[in-house]
Each structure stands twice: as C-alpha cells, then as structure tokens.
N, CA, C, O and CB atoms as a CASP TS submission, in Angstrom:
PFRMAT TS
TARGET T0000
AUTHOR 0000-0000-0000
METHOD Language model
MODEL 1
PARENT N/A
ATOM      1  N   UNK     1    -209.880  44.215 111.028  1.00  0.00           N
ATOM      2  CA  UNK     1    -211.047  43.824 110.268  1.00  0.00           C
ATOM      3  C   UNK     1    -211.220  42.305 110.225  1.00  0.00           C
ATOM      4  O   UNK     1    -212.339  41.794 110.250  1.00  0.00           O
ATOM      5  CB  UNK     1    -210.953  44.376 108.865  1.00  0.00           C
ATOM      6  N   UNK     2    -210.109  41.606 110.161  1.00  0.00           N
ATOM      7  CA  UNK     2    -210.177  40.155 110.026  1.00  0.00           C
ATOM      8  C   UNK     2    -210.983  39.525 111.163  1.00  0.00           C
ATOM      9  O   UNK     2    -211.775  38.612 110.932  1.00  0.00           O
ATOM     10  CB  UNK     2    -208.768  39.562 109.990  1.00  0.00           C
ATOM     11  N   UNK     3    -210.782  40.010 112.387  1.00  0.00           N
ATOM     12  CA  UNK     3    -211.485  39.438 113.531  1.00  0.00           C
ATOM     13  C   UNK     3    -212.992  39.673 113.429  1.00  0.00           C
ATOM     14  O   UNK     3    -213.784  38.782 113.736  1.00  0.00           O
ATOM     15  CB  UNK     3    -210.946  40.033 114.834  1.00  0.00           C
ATOM     16  N   UNK     4    -213.384  40.869 113.000  1.00  0.00           N
ATOM     17  CA  UNK     4    -214.809  41.180 112.856  1.00  0.00           C
ATOM     18  C   UNK     4    -215.443  40.335 111.756  1.00  0.00           C
ATOM     19  O   UNK     4    -216.564  39.848 111.905  1.00  0.00           O
ATOM     20  CB  UNK     4    -215.005  42.675 112.552  1.00  0.00           C
ATOM     21  N   UNK     5    -214.720  40.164 110.653  1.00  0.00           N
ATOM     22  CA  UNK     5    -215.233  39.337 109.557  1.00  0.00           C
ATOM     23  C   UNK     5    -215.338  37.873 109.979  1.00  0.00           C
ATOM     24  O   UNK     5    -216.306  37.193 109.641  1.00  0.00           O
ATOM     25  CB  UNK     5    -214.329  39.464 108.319  1.00  0.00           C
ATOM     26  N   UNK     6    -214.347  37.396 110.714  1.00  0.00           N
ATOM     27  CA  UNK     6    -214.357  36.014 111.186  1.00  0.00           C
ATOM     28  C   UNK     6    -215.515  35.773 112.146  1.00  0.00           C
ATOM     29  O   UNK     6    -216.145  34.716 112.102  1.00  0.00           O
ATOM     30  CB  UNK     6    -213.031  35.671 111.866  1.00  0.00           C
ATOM     31  N   UNK     7    -215.799  36.735 113.004  1.00  0.00           N
ATOM     32  CA  UNK     7    -216.919  36.628 113.933  1.00  0.00           C
ATOM     33  C   UNK     7    -218.247  36.557 113.174  1.00  0.00           C
ATOM     34  O   UNK     7    -219.116  35.751 113.509  1.00  0.00           O
ATOM     35  CB  UNK     7    -216.924  37.820 114.908  1.00  0.00           C
ATOM     36  N   UNK     8    -218.400  37.399 112.157  1.00  0.00           N
ATOM     37  CA  UNK     8    -219.621  37.385 111.339  1.00  0.00           C
ATOM     38  C   UNK     8    -219.755  36.062 110.590  1.00  0.00           C
ATOM     39  O   UNK     8    -220.858  35.536 110.448  1.00  0.00           O
ATOM     40  CB  UNK     8    -219.618  38.561 110.340  1.00  0.00           C
ATOM     41  N   UNK     9    -218.630  35.524 110.112  1.00  0.00           N
ATOM     42  CA  UNK     9    -218.633  34.243 109.407  1.00  0.00           C
ATOM     43  C   UNK     9    -219.076  33.120 110.333  1.00  0.00           C
ATOM     44  O   UNK     9    -219.900  32.289 109.952  1.00  0.00           O
ATOM     45  CB  UNK     9    -217.244  33.940 108.835  1.00  0.00           C
ATOM     46  N   UNK    10    -218.534  33.089 111.544  1.00  0.00           N
ATOM     47  CA  UNK    10    -218.887  32.033 112.504  1.00  0.00           C
ATOM     48  C   UNK    10    -220.347  32.102 112.918  1.00  0.00           C
ATOM     49  O   UNK    10    -220.974  31.072 113.165  1.00  0.00           O
ATOM     50  CB  UNK    10    -218.005  32.129 113.739  1.00  0.00           C
ATOM     51  N   UNK    11    -220.892  33.312 112.995  1.00  0.00           N
ATOM     52  CA  UNK    11    -222.293  33.496 113.388  1.00  0.00           C
ATOM     53  C   UNK    11    -223.260  33.438 112.207  1.00  0.00           C
ATOM     54  O   UNK    11    -224.473  33.521 112.395  1.00  0.00           O
ATOM     55  CB  UNK    11    -222.452  34.819 114.099  1.00  0.00           C
ATOM     56  N   UNK    12    -222.729  33.294 110.990  1.00  0.00           N
ATOM     57  CA  UNK    12    -223.539  33.293 109.766  1.00  0.00           C
ATOM     58  C   UNK    12    -224.398  34.565 109.704  1.00  0.00           C
ATOM     59  O   UNK    12    -225.584  34.527 109.376  1.00  0.00           O
ATOM     60  CB  UNK    12    -224.442  32.022 109.706  1.00  0.00           C
ATOM     61  N   UNK    13    -223.762  35.671 110.026  1.00  0.00           N
ATOM     62  CA  UNK    13    -224.452  36.943 110.172  1.00  0.00           C
ATOM     63  C   UNK    13    -224.295  37.807 108.910  1.00  0.00           C
ATOM     64  O   UNK    13    -223.249  37.797 108.262  1.00  0.00           O
ATOM     65  CB  UNK    13    -223.921  37.693 111.401  1.00  0.00           C
ATOM     66  N   UNK    14    -225.333  38.537 108.587  1.00  0.00           N
ATOM     67  CA  UNK    14    -225.264  39.498 107.486  1.00  0.00           C
ATOM     68  C   UNK    14    -224.606  40.764 108.022  1.00  0.00           C
ATOM     69  O   UNK    14    -224.955  41.252 109.097  1.00  0.00           O
ATOM     70  CB  UNK    14    -226.692  39.803 106.888  1.00  0.00           C
ATOM     71  N   UNK    15    -223.645  41.290 107.254  1.00  0.00           N
ATOM     72  CA  UNK    15    -222.947  42.512 107.645  1.00  0.00           C
ATOM     73  C   UNK    15    -222.933  43.492 106.478  1.00  0.00           C
ATOM     74  O   UNK    15    -223.068  43.109 105.316  1.00  0.00           O
ATOM     75  CB  UNK    15    -221.505  42.199 108.108  1.00  0.00           C
ATOM     76  N   UNK    16    -222.769  44.751 106.817  1.00  0.00           N
ATOM     77  CA  UNK    16    -222.564  45.788 105.809  1.00  0.00           C
ATOM     78  C   UNK    16    -221.100  46.171 105.878  1.00  0.00           C
ATOM     79  O   UNK    16    -220.567  46.444 106.953  1.00  0.00           O
ATOM     80  CB  UNK    16    -223.505  47.037 106.038  1.00  0.00           C
ATOM     81  N   UNK    17    -220.447  46.189 104.708  1.00  0.00           N
ATOM     82  CA  UNK    17    -219.044  46.571 104.671  1.00  0.00           C
ATOM     83  C   UNK    17    -218.865  47.798 103.774  1.00  0.00           C
ATOM     84  O   UNK    17    -219.629  48.022 102.836  1.00  0.00           O
ATOM     85  CB  UNK    17    -218.170  45.395 104.172  1.00  0.00           C
ATOM     86  N   UNK    18    -217.854  48.567 104.085  1.00  0.00           N
ATOM     87  CA  UNK    18    -217.387  49.614 103.196  1.00  0.00           C
ATOM     88  C   UNK    18    -216.128  49.041 102.567  1.00  0.00           C
ATOM     89  O   UNK    18    -215.185  48.678 103.269  1.00  0.00           O
ATOM     90  CB  UNK    18    -217.120  51.000 103.955  1.00  0.00           C
ATOM     91  N   UNK    19    -216.115  48.960 101.239  1.00  0.00           N
ATOM     92  CA  UNK    19    -215.064  48.240 100.526  1.00  0.00           C
ATOM     93  C   UNK    19    -214.432  49.122  99.463  1.00  0.00           C
ATOM     94  O   UNK    19    -215.125  49.846  98.749  1.00  0.00           O
ATOM     95  CB  UNK    19    -215.619  46.967  99.890  1.00  0.00           C
ATOM     96  N   UNK    20    -213.111  49.054  99.366  1.00  0.00           N
ATOM     97  CA  UNK    20    -212.393  49.788  98.336  1.00  0.00           C
ATOM     98  C   UNK    20    -211.895  48.801  97.287  1.00  0.00           C
ATOM     99  O   UNK    20    -211.148  47.875  97.602  1.00  0.00           O
ATOM    100  CB  UNK    20    -211.212  50.598  98.945  1.00  0.00           C
ATOM    101  N   UNK    21    -212.315  49.003  96.033  1.00  0.00           N
ATOM    102  CA  UNK    21    -211.914  48.105  94.954  1.00  0.00           C
ATOM    103  C   UNK    21    -210.464  48.362  94.562  1.00  0.00           C
ATOM    104  O   UNK    21    -209.848  49.318  95.032  1.00  0.00           O
ATOM    105  CB  UNK    21    -212.837  48.275  93.735  1.00  0.00           C
ATOM    106  N   UNK    22    -209.923  47.503  93.696  1.00  0.00           N
ATOM    107  CA  UNK    22    -208.545  47.665  93.230  1.00  0.00           C
ATOM    108  C   UNK    22    -208.335  48.991  92.519  1.00  0.00           C
ATOM    109  O   UNK    22    -207.240  49.552  92.547  1.00  0.00           O
ATOM    110  CB  UNK    22    -208.168  46.526  92.306  1.00  0.00           C
ATOM    111  N   UNK    23    -209.393  49.493  91.877  1.00  0.00           N
ATOM    112  CA  UNK    23    -209.295  50.761  91.156  1.00  0.00           C
ATOM    113  C   UNK    23    -209.473  51.975  92.069  1.00  0.00           C
ATOM    114  O   UNK    23    -209.342  53.110  91.613  1.00  0.00           O
ATOM    115  CB  UNK    23    -210.327  50.802  90.051  1.00  0.00           C
ATOM    116  N   UNK    24    -209.772  51.749  93.357  1.00  0.00           N
ATOM    117  CA  UNK    24    -209.920  52.832  94.312  1.00  0.00           C
ATOM    118  C   UNK    24    -211.345  53.286  94.536  1.00  0.00           C
ATOM    119  O   UNK    24    -211.580  54.222  95.300  1.00  0.00           O
ATOM    120  CB  UNK    24    -209.122  53.975  93.874  1.00  0.00           C
ATOM    121  N   UNK    25    -212.303  52.645  93.886  1.00  0.00           N
ATOM    122  CA  UNK    25    -213.716  52.990  94.064  1.00  0.00           C
ATOM    123  C   UNK    25    -214.205  52.439  95.402  1.00  0.00           C
ATOM    124  O   UNK    25    -213.943  51.284  95.738  1.00  0.00           O
ATOM    125  CB  UNK    25    -214.580  52.433  92.891  1.00  0.00           C
ATOM    126  N   UNK    26    -214.912  53.268  96.157  1.00  0.00           N
ATOM    127  CA  UNK    26    -215.426  52.857  97.463  1.00  0.00           C
ATOM    128  C   UNK    26    -216.915  52.567  97.339  1.00  0.00           C
ATOM    129  O   UNK    26    -217.684  53.383  96.830  1.00  0.00           O
ATOM    130  CB  UNK    26    -215.164  53.952  98.542  1.00  0.00           C
ATOM    131  N   UNK    27    -217.311  51.376  97.820  1.00  0.00           N
ATOM    132  CA  UNK    27    -218.716  50.970  97.759  1.00  0.00           C
ATOM    133  C   UNK    27    -219.175  50.459  99.113  1.00  0.00           C
ATOM    134  O   UNK    27    -218.374  50.035  99.946  1.00  0.00           O
ATOM    135  CB  UNK    27    -218.927  49.892  96.681  1.00  0.00           C
ATOM    136  N   UNK    28    -220.481  50.509  99.307  1.00  0.00           N
ATOM    137  CA  UNK    28    -221.115  49.964 100.508  1.00  0.00           C
ATOM    138  C   UNK    28    -221.819  48.684 100.077  1.00  0.00           C
ATOM    139  O   UNK    28    -222.660  48.709  99.179  1.00  0.00           O
ATOM    140  CB  UNK    28    -222.127  50.998 101.174  1.00  0.00           C
ATOM    141  N   UNK    29    -221.479  47.564 100.714  1.00  0.00           N
ATOM    142  CA  UNK    29    -222.032  46.263 100.341  1.00  0.00           C
ATOM    143  C   UNK    29    -222.653  45.579 101.540  1.00  0.00           C
ATOM    144  O   UNK    29    -222.131  45.640 102.653  1.00  0.00           O
ATOM    145  CB  UNK    29    -220.953  45.372  99.732  1.00  0.00           C
ATOM    146  N   UNK    30    -223.777  44.929 101.294  1.00  0.00           N
ATOM    147  CA  UNK    30    -224.435  44.091 102.296  1.00  0.00           C
ATOM    148  C   UNK    30    -224.130  42.659 101.906  1.00  0.00           C
ATOM    149  O   UNK    30    -224.490  42.225 100.812  1.00  0.00           O
ATOM    150  CB  UNK    30    -226.000  44.362 102.378  1.00  0.00           C
ATOM    151  N   UNK    31    -223.464  41.911 102.794  1.00  0.00           N
ATOM    152  CA  UNK    31    -222.949  40.590 102.423  1.00  0.00           C
ATOM    153  C   UNK    31    -223.219  39.550 103.506  1.00  0.00           C
ATOM    154  O   UNK    31    -223.514  39.873 104.657  1.00  0.00           O
ATOM    155  CB  UNK    31    -221.453  40.669 102.146  1.00  0.00           C
ATOM    156  N   UNK    32    -223.104  38.279 103.088  1.00  0.00           N
ATOM    157  CA  UNK    32    -223.073  37.138 104.014  1.00  0.00           C
ATOM    158  C   UNK    32    -221.851  36.306 103.628  1.00  0.00           C
ATOM    159  O   UNK    32    -221.751  35.833 102.496  1.00  0.00           O
ATOM    160  CB  UNK    32    -224.423  36.273 103.951  1.00  0.00           C
ATOM    161  N   UNK    33    -220.938  36.130 104.553  1.00  0.00           N
ATOM    162  CA  UNK    33    -219.669  35.460 104.280  1.00  0.00           C
ATOM    163  C   UNK    33    -219.873  33.948 104.247  1.00  0.00           C
ATOM    164  O   UNK    33    -220.508  33.374 105.131  1.00  0.00           O
ATOM    165  CB  UNK    33    -218.610  35.840 105.341  1.00  0.00           C
ATOM    166  N   UNK    34    -219.317  33.307 103.200  1.00  0.00           N
ATOM    167  CA  UNK    34    -219.456  31.851 103.065  1.00  0.00           C
ATOM    168  C   UNK    34    -218.136  31.115 103.246  1.00  0.00           C
ATOM    169  O   UNK    34    -218.141  29.957 103.664  1.00  0.00           O
ATOM    170  CB  UNK    34    -220.036  31.511 101.712  1.00  0.00           C
ATOM    171  N   UNK    35    -216.993  31.755 102.941  1.00  0.00           N
ATOM    172  CA  UNK    35    -215.677  31.120 103.104  1.00  0.00           C
ATOM    173  C   UNK    35    -214.659  32.182 103.488  1.00  0.00           C
ATOM    174  O   UNK    35    -214.708  33.319 103.017  1.00  0.00           O
ATOM    175  CB  UNK    35    -215.236  30.383 101.797  1.00  0.00           C
ATOM    176  N   UNK    36    -213.742  31.785 104.350  1.00  0.00           N
ATOM    177  CA  UNK    36    -212.648  32.688 104.747  1.00  0.00           C
ATOM    178  C   UNK    36    -211.319  32.001 104.459  1.00  0.00           C
ATOM    179  O   UNK    36    -211.174  30.797 104.673  1.00  0.00           O
ATOM    180  CB  UNK    36    -212.753  33.081 106.265  1.00  0.00           C
ATOM    181  N   UNK    37    -210.356  32.768 103.975  1.00  0.00           N
ATOM    182  CA  UNK    37    -208.994  32.272 103.828  1.00  0.00           C
ATOM    183  C   UNK    37    -208.057  33.289 104.468  1.00  0.00           C
ATOM    184  O   UNK    37    -208.505  34.194 105.172  1.00  0.00           O
ATOM    185  CB  UNK    37    -208.630  32.029 102.322  1.00  0.00           C
ATOM    186  N   UNK    38    -206.779  33.143 104.228  1.00  0.00           N
ATOM    187  CA  UNK    38    -205.806  34.000 104.904  1.00  0.00           C
ATOM    188  C   UNK    38    -205.962  35.483 104.547  1.00  0.00           C
ATOM    189  O   UNK    38    -205.973  36.332 105.438  1.00  0.00           O
ATOM    190  CB  UNK    38    -204.406  33.545 104.562  1.00  0.00           C
ATOM    191  N   UNK    39    -206.081  35.798 103.266  1.00  0.00           N
ATOM    192  CA  UNK    39    -206.146  37.208 102.853  1.00  0.00           C
ATOM    193  C   UNK    39    -207.393  37.569 102.058  1.00  0.00           C
ATOM    194  O   UNK    39    -207.557  38.725 101.668  1.00  0.00           O
ATOM    195  CB  UNK    39    -204.943  37.543 102.037  1.00  0.00           C
ATOM    196  N   UNK    40    -208.271  36.610 101.811  1.00  0.00           N
ATOM    197  CA  UNK    40    -209.510  36.866 101.066  1.00  0.00           C
ATOM    198  C   UNK    40    -210.684  36.183 101.766  1.00  0.00           C
ATOM    199  O   UNK    40    -210.506  35.348 102.652  1.00  0.00           O
ATOM    200  CB  UNK    40    -209.388  36.366  99.597  1.00  0.00           C
ATOM    201  N   UNK    41    -211.888  36.565 101.341  1.00  0.00           N
ATOM    202  CA  UNK    41    -213.080  35.848 101.776  1.00  0.00           C
ATOM    203  C   UNK    41    -214.107  35.866 100.656  1.00  0.00           C
ATOM    204  O   UNK    41    -214.161  36.796  99.852  1.00  0.00           O
ATOM    205  CB  UNK    41    -213.666  36.470 103.071  1.00  0.00           C
ATOM    206  N   UNK    42    -214.915  34.821 100.624  1.00  0.00           N
ATOM    207  CA  UNK    42    -215.982  34.716  99.638  1.00  0.00           C
ATOM    208  C   UNK    42    -217.286  35.022 100.344  1.00  0.00           C
ATOM    209  O   UNK    42    -217.521  34.564 101.462  1.00  0.00           O
ATOM    210  CB  UNK    42    -216.016  33.303  98.968  1.00  0.00           C
ATOM    211  N   UNK    43    -218.140  35.807  99.682  1.00  0.00           N
ATOM    212  CA  UNK    43    -219.404  36.194 100.302  1.00  0.00           C
ATOM    213  C   UNK    43    -220.463  36.389  99.231  1.00  0.00           C
ATOM    214  O   UNK    43    -220.164  36.685  98.074  1.00  0.00           O
ATOM    215  CB  UNK    43    -219.237  37.480 101.139  1.00  0.00           C
ATOM    216  N   UNK    44    -221.721  36.212  99.654  1.00  0.00           N
ATOM    217  CA  UNK    44    -222.839  36.555  98.778  1.00  0.00           C
ATOM    218  C   UNK    44    -223.084  38.045  98.949  1.00  0.00           C
ATOM    219  O   UNK    44    -223.311  38.521 100.061  1.00  0.00           O
ATOM    220  CB  UNK    44    -224.137  35.709  99.109  1.00  0.00           C
ATOM    221  N   UNK    45    -223.036  38.778  97.844  1.00  0.00           N
ATOM    222  CA  UNK    45    -223.257  40.222  97.854  1.00  0.00           C
ATOM    223  C   UNK    45    -224.699  40.491  97.432  1.00  0.00           C
ATOM    224  O   UNK    45    -225.098  40.146  96.320  1.00  0.00           O
ATOM    225  CB  UNK    45    -222.246  40.960  96.908  1.00  0.00           C
ATOM    226  N   UNK    46    -225.476  41.101  98.315  1.00  0.00           N
ATOM    227  CA  UNK    46    -226.874  41.385  98.025  1.00  0.00           C
ATOM    228  C   UNK    46    -227.019  42.511  96.996  1.00  0.00           C
ATOM    229  O   UNK    46    -228.038  42.586  96.310  1.00  0.00           O
ATOM    230  CB  UNK    46    -227.609  41.751  99.310  1.00  0.00           C
ATOM    231  N   UNK    47    -226.012  43.387  96.880  1.00  0.00           N
ATOM    232  CA  UNK    47    -226.041  44.457  95.887  1.00  0.00           C
ATOM    233  C   UNK    47    -225.927  43.895  94.469  1.00  0.00           C
ATOM    234  O   UNK    47    -226.699  44.261  93.583  1.00  0.00           O
ATOM    235  CB  UNK    47    -224.910  45.460  96.152  1.00  0.00           C
ATOM    236  N   UNK    48    -224.959  43.006  94.267  1.00  0.00           N
ATOM    237  CA  UNK    48    -224.727  42.411  92.944  1.00  0.00           C
ATOM    238  C   UNK    48    -225.537  41.133  92.717  1.00  0.00           C
ATOM    239  O   UNK    48    -225.623  40.622  91.601  1.00  0.00           O
ATOM    240  CB  UNK    48    -223.251  42.107  92.769  1.00  0.00           C
ATOM    241  N   UNK    49    -226.135  40.628  93.816  1.00  0.00           N
ATOM    242  CA  UNK    49    -226.909  39.376  93.770  1.00  0.00           C
ATOM    243  C   UNK    49    -226.087  38.216  93.206  1.00  0.00           C
ATOM    244  O   UNK    49    -226.537  37.461  92.345  1.00  0.00           O
ATOM    245  CB  UNK    49    -228.174  39.569  92.924  1.00  0.00           C
ATOM    246  N   UNK    50    -224.860  38.107  93.729  1.00  0.00           N
ATOM    247  CA  UNK    50    -223.945  37.054  93.279  1.00  0.00           C
ATOM    248  C   UNK    50    -222.864  36.836  94.333  1.00  0.00           C
ATOM    249  O   UNK    50    -222.652  37.677  95.206  1.00  0.00           O
ATOM    250  CB  UNK    50    -223.306  37.419  91.905  1.00  0.00           C
ATOM    251  N   UNK    51    -222.182  35.687  94.235  1.00  0.00           N
ATOM    252  CA  UNK    51    -221.041  35.425  95.102  1.00  0.00           C
ATOM    253  C   UNK    51    -219.853  36.216  94.582  1.00  0.00           C
ATOM    254  O   UNK    51    -219.612  36.289  93.377  1.00  0.00           O
ATOM    255  CB  UNK    51    -220.715  33.902  95.170  1.00  0.00           C
ATOM    256  N   UNK    52    -219.120  36.806  95.512  1.00  0.00           N
ATOM    257  CA  UNK    52    -217.956  37.620  95.175  1.00  0.00           C
ATOM    258  C   UNK    52    -216.797  37.241  96.084  1.00  0.00           C
ATOM    259  O   UNK    52    -216.996  36.712  97.178  1.00  0.00           O
ATOM    260  CB  UNK    52    -218.278  39.133  95.299  1.00  0.00           C
ATOM    261  N   UNK    53    -215.584  37.518  95.616  1.00  0.00           N
ATOM    262  CA  UNK    53    -214.386  37.336  96.430  1.00  0.00           C
ATOM    263  C   UNK    53    -213.837  38.711  96.764  1.00  0.00           C
ATOM    264  O   UNK    53    -213.634  39.541  95.878  1.00  0.00           O
ATOM    265  CB  UNK    53    -213.316  36.462  95.693  1.00  0.00           C
ATOM    266  N   UNK    54    -213.596  38.949  98.053  1.00  0.00           N
ATOM    267  CA  UNK    54    -213.126  40.238  98.541  1.00  0.00           C
ATOM    268  C   UNK    54    -211.762  40.072  99.203  1.00  0.00           C
ATOM    269  O   UNK    54    -211.476  39.029  99.791  1.00  0.00           O
ATOM    270  CB  UNK    54    -214.140  40.854  99.529  1.00  0.00           C
ATOM    271  N   UNK    55    -210.928  41.094  99.107  1.00  0.00           N
ATOM    272  CA  UNK    55    -209.653  41.137  99.812  1.00  0.00           C
ATOM    273  C   UNK    55    -209.894  41.719 101.205  1.00  0.00           C
ATOM    274  O   UNK    55    -210.514  42.774 101.340  1.00  0.00           O
ATOM    275  CB  UNK    55    -208.595  41.979  99.021  1.00  0.00           C
ATOM    276  N   UNK    56    -209.411  41.043 102.225  1.00  0.00           N
ATOM    277  CA  UNK    56    -209.623  41.503 103.596  1.00  0.00           C
ATOM    278  C   UNK    56    -208.986  42.874 103.805  1.00  0.00           C
ATOM    279  O   UNK    56    -209.550  43.719 104.500  1.00  0.00           O
ATOM    280  CB  UNK    56    -209.048  40.487 104.603  1.00  0.00           C
ATOM    281  N   UNK    57    -207.822  43.099 103.214  1.00  0.00           N
ATOM    282  CA  UNK    57    -207.130  44.381 103.391  1.00  0.00           C
ATOM    283  C   UNK    57    -207.871  45.557 102.765  1.00  0.00           C
ATOM    284  O   UNK    57    -207.589  46.705 103.109  1.00  0.00           O
ATOM    285  CB  UNK    57    -205.747  44.296 102.803  1.00  0.00           C
ATOM    286  N   UNK    58    -208.802  45.306 101.863  1.00  0.00           N
ATOM    287  CA  UNK    58    -209.556  46.384 101.212  1.00  0.00           C
ATOM    288  C   UNK    58    -210.867  46.708 101.933  1.00  0.00           C
ATOM    289  O   UNK    58    -211.594  47.605 101.507  1.00  0.00           O
ATOM    290  CB  UNK    58    -209.853  46.007  99.771  1.00  0.00           C
ATOM    291  N   UNK    59    -211.175  46.001 103.005  1.00  0.00           N
ATOM    292  CA  UNK    59    -212.376  46.288 103.793  1.00  0.00           C
ATOM    293  C   UNK    59    -212.042  47.440 104.740  1.00  0.00           C
ATOM    294  O   UNK    59    -211.126  47.337 105.556  1.00  0.00           O
ATOM    295  CB  UNK    59    -212.869  45.012 104.591  1.00  0.00           C
ATOM    296  N   UNK    60    -212.791  48.532 104.626  1.00  0.00           N
ATOM    297  CA  UNK    60    -212.534  49.718 105.440  1.00  0.00           C
ATOM    298  C   UNK    60    -213.354  49.723 106.726  1.00  0.00           C
ATOM    299  O   UNK    60    -212.907  50.261 107.739  1.00  0.00           O
ATOM    300  CB  UNK    60    -212.830  50.970 104.641  1.00  0.00           C
ATOM    301  N   UNK    61    -214.564  49.122 106.697  1.00  0.00           N
ATOM    302  CA  UNK    61    -215.429  49.086 107.877  1.00  0.00           C
ATOM    303  C   UNK    61    -216.368  47.895 107.789  1.00  0.00           C
ATOM    304  O   UNK    61    -216.748  47.464 106.699  1.00  0.00           O
ATOM    305  CB  UNK    61    -216.234  50.399 108.015  1.00  0.00           C
ATOM    306  N   UNK    62    -216.740  47.365 108.958  1.00  0.00           N
ATOM    307  CA  UNK    62    -217.688  46.250 109.059  1.00  0.00           C
ATOM    308  C   UNK    62    -218.725  46.615 110.101  1.00  0.00           C
ATOM    309  O   UNK    62    -218.387  46.966 111.232  1.00  0.00           O
ATOM    310  CB  UNK    62    -216.967  44.905 109.430  1.00  0.00           C
ATOM    311  N   UNK    63    -220.007  46.530 109.713  1.00  0.00           N
ATOM    312  CA  UNK    63    -221.099  46.826 110.638  1.00  0.00           C
ATOM    313  C   UNK    63    -222.075  45.657 110.615  1.00  0.00           C
ATOM    314  O   UNK    63    -222.670  45.379 109.574  1.00  0.00           O
ATOM    315  CB  UNK    63    -221.819  48.167 110.264  1.00  0.00           C
ATOM    316  N   UNK    64    -222.255  44.958 111.750  1.00  0.00           N
ATOM    317  CA  UNK    64    -223.212  43.846 111.771  1.00  0.00           C
ATOM    318  C   UNK    64    -224.645  44.351 111.650  1.00  0.00           C
ATOM    319  O   UNK    64    -224.977  45.449 112.096  1.00  0.00           O
ATOM    320  CB  UNK    64    -223.053  43.025 113.058  1.00  0.00           C
ATOM    321  N   UNK    65    -225.474  43.528 111.042  1.00  0.00           N
ATOM    322  CA  UNK    65    -226.883  43.875 110.867  1.00  0.00           C
ATOM    323  C   UNK    65    -227.684  43.160 111.937  1.00  0.00           C
ATOM    324  O   UNK    65    -227.579  41.943 112.092  1.00  0.00           O
ATOM    325  CB  UNK    65    -227.393  43.499 109.438  1.00  0.00           C
ATOM    326  N   UNK    66    -228.479  43.911 112.671  1.00  0.00           N
ATOM    327  CA  UNK    66    -229.308  43.345 113.719  1.00  0.00           C
ATOM    328  C   UNK    66    -230.758  43.488 113.349  1.00  0.00           C
ATOM    329  O   UNK    66    -231.181  44.518 112.825  1.00  0.00           O
ATOM    330  CB  UNK    66    -229.029  44.010 115.062  1.00  0.00           C
ATOM    331  N   UNK    67    -231.521  42.445 113.624  1.00  0.00           N
ATOM    332  CA  UNK    67    -232.950  42.479 113.379  1.00  0.00           C
ATOM    333  C   UNK    67    -233.664  42.595 114.727  1.00  0.00           C
ATOM    334  O   UNK    67    -233.316  41.914 115.692  1.00  0.00           O
ATOM    335  CB  UNK    67    -233.419  41.212 112.595  1.00  0.00           C
ATOM    336  N   UNK    68    -234.652  43.456 114.769  1.00  0.00           N
ATOM    337  CA  UNK    68    -235.475  43.566 115.969  1.00  0.00           C
ATOM    338  C   UNK    68    -236.909  43.263 115.579  1.00  0.00           C
ATOM    339  O   UNK    68    -237.411  43.727 114.555  1.00  0.00           O
ATOM    340  CB  UNK    68    -235.354  44.982 116.626  1.00  0.00           C
ATOM    341  N   UNK    69    -237.546  42.482 116.414  1.00  0.00           N
ATOM    342  CA  UNK    69    -238.949  42.184 116.158  1.00  0.00           C
ATOM    343  C   UNK    69    -239.784  43.396 116.498  1.00  0.00           C
ATOM    344  O   UNK    69    -239.570  44.050 117.519  1.00  0.00           O
ATOM    345  CB  UNK    69    -239.416  40.957 116.964  1.00  0.00           C
ATOM    346  N   UNK    70    -240.718  43.683 115.653  1.00  0.00           N
ATOM    347  CA  UNK    70    -241.608  44.813 115.905  1.00  0.00           C
ATOM    348  C   UNK    70    -242.950  44.290 116.394  1.00  0.00           C
ATOM    349  O   UNK    70    -243.489  43.306 115.887  1.00  0.00           O
ATOM    350  CB  UNK    70    -241.788  45.681 114.628  1.00  0.00           C
ATOM    351  N   UNK    71    -243.451  44.965 117.370  1.00  0.00           N
ATOM    352  CA  UNK    71    -244.731  44.576 117.941  1.00  0.00           C
ATOM    353  C   UNK    71    -245.835  45.333 117.220  1.00  0.00           C
ATOM    354  O   UNK    71    -245.784  46.557 117.095  1.00  0.00           O
ATOM    355  CB  UNK    71    -244.772  44.850 119.471  1.00  0.00           C
ATOM    356  N   UNK    72    -246.821  44.606 116.754  1.00  0.00           N
ATOM    357  CA  UNK    72    -247.959  45.233 116.080  1.00  0.00           C
ATOM    358  C   UNK    72    -249.081  45.377 117.090  1.00  0.00           C
ATOM    359  O   UNK    72    -249.477  44.414 117.746  1.00  0.00           O
ATOM    360  CB  UNK    72    -248.424  44.401 114.838  1.00  0.00           C
ATOM    361  N   UNK    73    -249.578  46.584 117.201  1.00  0.00           N
ATOM    362  CA  UNK    73    -250.642  46.844 118.178  1.00  0.00           C
ATOM    363  C   UNK    73    -251.974  46.952 117.466  1.00  0.00           C
ATOM    364  O   UNK    73    -253.002  47.169 118.108  1.00  0.00           O
ATOM    365  CB  UNK    73    -250.356  48.132 118.983  1.00  0.00           C
TER
END
C-alpha cells in the first residue's frame, strides 16, 4: 500500500481508500494526501471535510480517481 499511496502523493492525485479504524470499523474515504511519513500520512478527507491522519498499515485498498472529459454534442 505504501508504494501506491506514495505515487498518489507525488502526483497530487485524489484516491479512494478502504480504511480500517482502530476500533475495527471499515470505511470508504475519498482523500488527497498532503504529507507522508514512515508509518502515517496526512490527507484531506472529502467525507469528513477535514484534514486527517491515517495509519498506512490500516489502509486495505487504494483506487486512484481518474477524470475523463465528456464531449457534449
């Protein structure tokens, strides 16, 4: 997971993560990573509309978000 998160951080890309909290609750979050450290990362969470700190080991999945331009006819 660390490599995928680092790639998203370097590209300033929005990603969707599946995250398990300390209490074991699993949530789906749409985030933009702002800082990375050895075992944690700081990101803006669009669900909570605030900056949050996440544990890298608690990230279960990372999916990059891609935008496609739509053509209007």
